[in-house]
Each structure stands twice: as C-alpha cells, then as structure tokens.
N, C-alpha and C positions, 0 to 999 in steps of 0.2 A: 854481319861478317864473322862473328864468333861462332854462330850456329853453323854457317857454311864450313868453317875450318874444322869444327868438331865432327861434322858429318862427312867430310870429304873422304876419309878412309873407307867409307861404306858405299861410295859411288862407283867403284870399280870392282869387278869380280875377283874373288880370291880362290884360286884353284884348290888350295888346301881346305878352306872352309867349305867350299862347294862339294868336294869329294867326301869330307867327313859327314856333312849334312845328308847328302844323297845316300851314302853307305848306311848310315844309321836308319834313315827312313825305309830304305829297301830291306834292310835286315829285319826291322820290326814287321814290315809287311809280309816278308817271306816266313818269319816265325809264326805270325798269325795264321797264314794259309796252312802251314804244316800242322799247327795245333787244331785248326778246324777240320782238316782231313782226318787227323787222328781221332777226334771226337766222333766224326761220322763213322769211322771204321769200328770204333768200340761202342757204337750205337747209343750214344748219350741222348737224353731227351731233346727233342727238336727245339723246345723253348730255350734250352741252354745254348745250343748252337746259334740260334737266332740272336740272342742277347750278345754273345761273344762276337758274332759277325758284325753286329751294329756297333760294337765298341771299337772295331777296327776302322770304321769309316773316317775318323779324323786323320788317320795316317794316309788314307787314300786321297783325302783332301790335300794334305801336305805334298804328296807325290804330284797331284795335279798342279799345285802352285809351282813346284819345281819345273814341271812340264811347261807351264805358262812362261816362266822365266827363260827356259831354253828356247821357246819360240821367239822370244825377243832377242835371242843370242846375247843375253846378259848374265847367264849363269856361270859360264866359263869364259875365259879370254878367247878360247878357240871356237870359231863358228862350227867347225867339224865336231868337236866334243859336245857342243850344245845339240847338234843334230843327232848324234849317236844316242846320247842319253834321252833326248826328246822322243826318238823312235821307240826306245825301250819303254819309257813311261807312257807313251801313246798306246802301247799294247796293254799295259796294266790298267790304264784309265779308259780304254776303248775309244780313243779319239785319234783320228788320222792326223799325224804330225804336220805334214806339209799343208794339208787342207786347213787345219786350225791356224797354222802360221800365216797363211795367206788371208783368210777371212778375218782373223783377229787384227792383222795389220790394217785391213780396210776399215774395220771398226774403229781403230784408234785414229786413222786418218780423218774420218768424218765425224768423230765424236763431238757432240755439242753443235754440230752443223744441222740445224733443223731442216734445211733444204735437201740434205742428203742422208736422211735417216734410213735405217734398214738393217744392215748386217751386224749381228751381235748386239743389237739394242733391245732394251725393254720398250714396249710400245709407249710412246710419249706424244701427247697432244698439247698444243699451246692452249691457253685459255680461250682465245678466239675460236680455234678449231673445235674445242669442246662445246662452246656456246652455240656454234652453228650446226653441230652434229645432231642427228636424229635420236629419238629415244633409245632405239635398239643399239646404236653405236655407243651411246653414253653408258648403257647398261653393260655391254661387253667390255668397254674400257674400264669401268669401275670394278667389274668382276675380275678382269685380267690383272689389274693393279692391286687387288686385295692380297695382303701378305700370305694368307693361307694358300691362295692359288699360286702365287709366285714361287713360294718355297716348297710346297708339297705337290704341286702338279706341274707347273712350267719347268722348274729346275730339273726334276727327275726326268721329264719328257726330253728336255734338251740333252742331258748328259747320259741318259740310259738308252735313248732311241735315236733322236735326231742326229747327234754327232757320230753315230756309228757309220753313217754313209757320207762319203765326200760330196761336196757341193756339186750341183748340176754343171756339167761342162768342165769340171776341174781336171787338169792334167799336171803331173808332177813337174814337167818341164817348164810350166808357167812360172815357177818359183825361181828357177835358175837363170 
C-alpha cells in the first residue's frame, strides 16, 4: 500500500514534465544533427563524424521511447497531443505512427498468449515445441535467439528496414 501511494503521482501523465522532457530530447537531437551537418560541411574526417553520429544514438532511443508512450496515449493527457508528437517522432524514428500504434496494441493484447503469438514478438517456442522440432528448426531458433543476432541483426533490421513500411492491408481509418 505504501509503494502504491508513493508511485501514484507517476501513474498519470504530467503535461509539464512531458513537454520539458520532449523539448530537451528534441533539442539535443536537433543540435546533434546541426553539428553533424557542420562537420560534414567543413570536411571533418569520416571517423569523427561516425563516432559522433553513434554517440547520438541514445537520444534517438529516448525519442523512440517517447514515441512508444505516445502510441499508448500515456505521454500527454490529450490523445490528440500524443498523436501529434507521435507523428513528429515517427518521422525522426522512421516508424509509421498509426501502424506502430495498431500493431503494438495487438502485441500487448496477445503478449504471453502462446496460442496467439506473432505480431511484435521475439520467436518463442515452448519446451515441448522445441523437443518436437527438427534439427534445422532448432538451429534457426537457437541462432535467432542468440544475443548477437537479436541485438545486431534483428533489431537493426526491424527498426531500420521492416518498420519503414506499414503492415500489409493497413489503412489509417482502421485506427479510428
């Protein structure tokens, strides 16, 4: 009960905190982009530009987290404000806002339901499924679940390529 009471102020969105956090993150992102463009203009060595561009990746992750919270309409009290910021951040993170919102809601709806696995899930097999699987399937499963593959192949593929295109059959009016 004490923990619930202590955490209750953080269960509802705060417009002021949200605006400050989003403004700071967007400001850092824009400053980074301007700096990188200036470095390109003044022909700095490529390795310097690459190192600095990699150092901006945590801010892009933070912007994606805000984008994610907007898709849950939990970042602002206003659904419309979440949608507006979500669309802007969708442009920066190269992820279609309404499509992400729809598919991510489906992911949450069926999360931990092994009978309805699929959208937004990491490939998961039960022990019985794994035992009954053929060698090739076991090999693919173990390779896919390897941390190097998940973090350095699957994640970049999902966020740099796959999410660039809305889901098959998706229409914006399906959300409304």
